[in-house]
N, C-alpha and C positions, 0 to 999 in steps of 0.2 A: 435489577440490572440484567441485561441480556448477555448472554455468552454466545460466541459463534459456535455453530454446531457443524460437525464433520459433514462434508459433502462428497458424495460418490464422484470420483474422478472422471467417470464416464459422462458425466454432465458437461465436461469440457467440450464435447463434440456437439452438444446441442446449441441452438441459436437462441439468443436472448433478444427479444424485440424491444424492450425497455430497460432502463437502468433499474427500475423498481423490481423487475424480474431477475436481473443479474445480481443485485446486492446480496441476497441471501446466499447465493452461490459463492460470491466473493468472501463473505464472512466465514463460510465453510472452509475456505482455502487458508484461513488464518486462525486455526484452532490452537496452535502451539503458542504458549505465552511468550517465549523468547522471540519467536518470529514477529509477534505483534509489537513487542518492545523494540525490536530492531526497526520495524516500520516507523514507529513513533520517533525514535532517535534520528533516523535518516530524514523524515519529514521536517522535524524541528531544525536540523542542520541545513536542509534545503531552504527553509524560510530565512534562516540567518544569512546564508550565502547570497540569497536574492537581496536581502537588506544591504549587504556589502556591495553588491553589484550596483544597486541604485545609488548608494552613498558615493562610491568611487567613479561611477560612470564607465566602468571598465567591464565590457561584456564578456571577457574571458573567464571571469568568475563563474559564469553560468555552466561552464564545463564541470566545475567542482559541484555545483548544485545538482546536476545530473548524476554525478558519481555518488553523491550522498544519498539522494533519493532512491535510486535504483540499486546501488551497491549494497546498502544495508538491507534493503528488501529482498534482494536475490540471495544474499547470504542466509537470511532467515528462512527462505523457502528451500534452498538446496541442502542446508546443513541441519536445519531443525524441523522444518515442516515436512521436508522430503516430498515435495510436490513441484510441479512446474508453474512458475508465476503466470497468473492470468493475463499479464501484460503481453505475452507472446500471441495469444489468440484474440484478446479484447482490449486493445491498447487504450481506447478512449474511456470505456467503462471502468477499466482497472484504475486509470489515472483519477477519475472521479471518485471511485471507491476508496482509494487511498486517502483522499481528503475528507470524505464523509466518515470513514473510520477514524481518522485523526480527530475530527470534531467530536465523535462519539466517545473517544478516549478521554478527551478533555472534559466533556460533560459527565463522565462517569458511567455512561450507558454501556460501553465496552471496557472490560477490565484489562489492565496490564499489570 
């Protein structure tokens, strides 16, 4: 099972041409176990809230989905990982990275 490895924060200023190039950096921003757990909880809650949105047909639930997804992740970064979320510089790659990491947590490839 692979473990994220710490990544030098100076790499935040570099440009990533592909998600394949970005993802090792992304994992390096998620070395702290609590941060990864918070990401997992937030993503799981986001999926649940999207399900509620689809079931009720009420799009206002999507605000809660955003809060769950980003709120839990940002708490993890600011209070446990002590770094700046990659979302601020790489929003699309970071969004994709969240779900790839989520799938890898479910498959056991990334530990929580």
